[in-house]
N, C-alpha and C positions, 0 to 999 in steps of 0.2 A: 504493500501499499503504500508506503512512505517513498519508495523508488519511482512509482508514478505519478505521487504529487510532486515529485521534484521534477521530471520529467516534464509535468503539465506547466510548473513553473517557468521554468527553462524555455517553453516554445511561448508563453505568453509574454515574457521577459525580450526574450527574439522579435517576436511578430510588432511589440511596443517599438524597441530601438530600430527597426528596419521601417516602420512607419513615418520614426522622427526623423528620420534620417532621408525618406523620401524613394525609398528603394520599395519597389514592388517585386511580387513573388507572380510567378508564370500563372494569371487568371484564367478562367474559363473562356475561351476564345482568344488569347494570348498568344504566346511565342510559337509553342506547340500547333494551336490551329494554324498560323501563318503561315509556318515554315509547310506546315501539311498542303495549304491551299495552293500554295506555291508550286509545289510537286504536282501536285493534281493538275494545275493549269499549264505545267509545262508536259506535262505527259500528253493531255489532253490537244494543244496546239504543238504540233509537230512543224509545221512552217507558216508563214507569215509576210506578206508584201505588205509597206504601209507608202504611200506617195502622200507626200506632203509640203507642204508651202511656208517656208520659215521668213519672218520678215527680220532682218537683224540690224541692232542699232550698235555702231562703234563710236566709242566714245572718245574725245579729243586726248591724241597724244597714247592710246592703250598701243597704237602699235610701232612705240619709237622704240628703233632697237637700243643697246646699251652705249654703242658707238653712237649713233645719232645722240642721244641722251646726252653724252661728256662735250659733244659738239653742240652743244645747246636748240637742236632740231627735236622738231615738234610733230609726228604722226599719226594718225591723220591730223591736218592742222586744225579740222572743225568736227562736230559728229556728222557721221554719214550713216544714212538710212536706205536698207535697198533689200528686194526681196529676190529670195533665190528658192528653187525647186528642189527638194529631197528626197530620195527613196534607201528605205533600209529593209532590208530583205533577211529572210534564215531561213534554214531547211536543214532539222538536226544542229548539228556542230556546223555549219556551215554561215556563212554570213558575208553580207553586201552592203557595203554604204557609197553612196555617191551623191554629191550636189553639184550644183553652178558657183564657183566659187570666185572673189576678188583677191587680189592681192596687190598690197602697198607697194607700188614702184618709187622708190626714194630719189631714182634719176629722173623719171616723165611727171614726179609731182601728183599721179592720181593713182587711183586704183585699176587695175587691170583684170578684165574677165578672164577664167581658164577652167576646167571641169580637173573636178577633182574625184578616185575611183579606187576604192579598195576593198578588197574579197579574200577571204577564206575559204577554201576548197576541201576543208577539211585534213590539207598536211601541209599546204604552202601558205604563206600571208603575202599578197602581194599588194602595192599602191603604183596609182601611175595618176601623174600631173601634166595635163594637157599645157601645150604653149600659151605663153600668157605674158607673166612679167620674164619669162625666158624665154626663149627663141627654140628651144627643144623641149622635147618629150621626158620627165623625170620619173624615171621606174625606180621600185625598192622591193628587194625581198627581206622579209622580218626577218630575224633570227628564231624568233617563238613559233610554236605551233598553234596560234591563235592567231584572232584577227589584230590586228594594230590597234585599231580604233575601240576595243572593248573598256578602254578606260578614259572613252571621250563623251563627257558629260551630254551630249548631242544624242545619244544613243540610249540614254540610261533608262527613259521613260518605256520605250519597247524592250529592252532588255531586263529590265527588272518585274515587266508583266508577265513576260514570258521565258525568261532563262534566270530566274533568280536564284535558282540554287545550282544552277552550271556553274565551278569555279574559272572553266577558261572562258564564259561569257558574261559575268556579273561580279564585281566589287565586291555588293552584299556575301556572295555566296565564301568569299576567300576569308572572312572573318567572322568572329562569333558574335550573334547578337544579344545585347543586354537589355532586360527590362528596364525601361522609366516609367515616371508616374503619365497617365494618361492626358492628353488635352486635346482642346477645341482645334479643327483644322474648316474653316467655311462654315461653323456651327456644328460642325459632326464630332461626336467623341472618336478619338483616333487612338492605336495603341502607337508608343512611341519606345523605338530600340536605338541606344547606339552602335555602330558598325564595330565593332573590335574596341580595344579599352583606349581612351585617350592618350597618346601619347605626345612631348613636347610642344605641349600646347594643340594637338591638332585633333578636332572631335568631330565626328562625322555621324548624323543621325538619322533615322528613316521615322517617315508618320505612314501608318497604315490605316486603312478604312476598314472594320472588318466588317462592316453592312454593304460594302462593295467588294464583298469577295476576297478580303485582306489584301486589296489592292494598296502600291505605293500612292500617296497623294500629294507628298513633299518628301523631298532629301535635300539636309543640309551639310555643308561645311564649313567650318568655322578655325582662325588661327588665331591661338593667343586669345579670344573672345571676339574677336573680328569676323565679320561675316563675309566669306570669301564666295561660296556658291551657294544659291538656293534654285529649287526647282519645285513648280508647281503644277502637278497633272489633274486633269478634267478626264472623264470618262463618259463614254454611253453606254447602256445596256443592250446585248445583244442576247434574243431569245437564245441562239446555239451555243455562241460563247462566253455569256456573263459582260461582266465590265471590260471595256476593249477602250484604249487611249485614244483622246480623241482630239485633246488639245494640251500644251502645255506653254509654261512660262519659266525661261532661263534668265536668272541675275546673276553674273559675274563680277566679284569685286565691287559693288555698289557703290561702297564706300570712298574708292577712292580713283578706281581707272575703270568706271563703267563699261560694260557690256551687258544689252539685253537681246536675246531670241524670244520672239514669241512664235510659236507652232500649231498649226492648224494641218489635222489628217482629211486629206481629201479623198483617198480611197484606202481601205483597209481589206485586204484579202486573206483571210486565215485557212489554213488548211487545203490550198489549191498546190497542183502540182507545179513544182518550178524547174525549168531545165538545168542541167547540172553544169550546163556550160556558163549558164549565169555567173556561177561564182569563180569564173578563170579570169586570169588577166593575161591576155599576148601581146607583151611590149611591142608597138609598131615600127617600125623602121625610124631611123631619128631619134631611139630613146639613149639614153645616158642612164643606166642602170648600177644600182650599188645594191650587190648581193652579200646581206648579214649572215646569211645559212650557210654560205662557204667558207670551208677554212682551210686558210685564215678568209676574210671577207675580200671581195674583189670588187674592181668596179670595168668597166667596160661600155662599148656603146653599139648599138645595133645598126649597120652601114643602111644605107637604100636596097642595098641586094640581098639586105637581110644577113649576111655575114657579120660575125661578132670581130669588133677591135677591141682586145684588151687594155687598159689603162694602167701601165707600171708606175713604181713609183717617181722613174725619173723622166713621167711626163707631167707630174702634177703641177699646176699652173698654167697651163696651155689650155688655149682655148676650143669651144666643141669644135668647130671650123679646123684649126691646127689639127685636132684627135684625127677628125673624120679623114683629111685628106694626106695622113702619114702614119706610117706603119709603127706598133709599138715602140717606145724607146726613140724616136725621130720625132717628137712633135715641136720639142724646143731646140733642137741643133743635133749636129752630128757628132758633136764629142761629146763621148760617156762622161757624166758628173762625177767629181768627189765624191766620197760616202760620206763628209760634210754636206754636202751642195742638196744629195740626194734625201740626205734625213731634213735637212730646211725644205724642199719642195714637196716633200711626204706631209710634214707638218701644215705646211700653207695651204695644200690641197682638203688635209682633214679639215682644218680651220673653216675651209669655203664651205666644204659638205655641213658641218656642224650648222653652221650660220644660215644657210639653205634651210635647211630641215626645222631648224630653231623659228624659221618667219614662216616656215609653213604651218604647224605646230599654233601659231601665235592666232590663227585663223579668226576667224571671218571675215577676214579674208587671211588667206594664206589656205 
């Protein structure tokens, strides 16, 4: 009897301490029910294609590179708003993401349009950027066996809806969900979970509406208490598939370097057959490709006759036209460079490549 009383007392004390600290247990319809709903939805929806119109508002100065900032320049010089068509599609573990992008050109002082396409066919992750800011195609083969944009917040509303428990397609699935006190979002009571334990001032939360199939209605990320990313998702109810993402609002660094994206789903096709070729990318002639899957990584150009022209370290720093017209090692002269020169040119080439991809990742534009 005494043991039972002690156990009951400890249980009561634990509950009171937890309540005082704002810690909630996994209630009925809580974390376990959320994970189960996500698993069932992922199993039920095997493929989908979303056609979206996204309105992008790029704040003044948000595309400024570190070098330009040091020189006192600001890009873009004023806020810019534009619409872009977007397609997000998946089939099992395959994923495709495409949109009409705009890249800021410091040389021409304006945005230049180009196409962005990234696809994962289940084995290889490839990316292709059409001529725009550059006069040639840029191709990339990723080192990992997953889509390059899994961590891209523009895809979160779709991936969280249908691939939330797939660690290769969802950031949520890669970390532990930790219960937090419930709160209201748009006057609806929602479960709140920390995505992993906060570390180094970084904290990510998802807000889930149990009444709407445990759908993620809000996602936030803060850094040292400052909001860096907020995504609000709205849904429409489908008789066959339940709650389907219909629109979302994304705010990036709203307090200092604001970028806003407002998306509306124009068409959503679920469980419709998708040709496997839709998840393939064939680099066209005139492409410069960086292959990070190769050991060691390598770069090459696909000439107009589709022959491959490798880019060795001694050609680093040469222009695209010089590379196309010459054989490997001959782009910047016929005298073999010294080891020191080769190392310097390689470093310059790698730095230029990193800078190029940095601008791409700063999107929208890029």
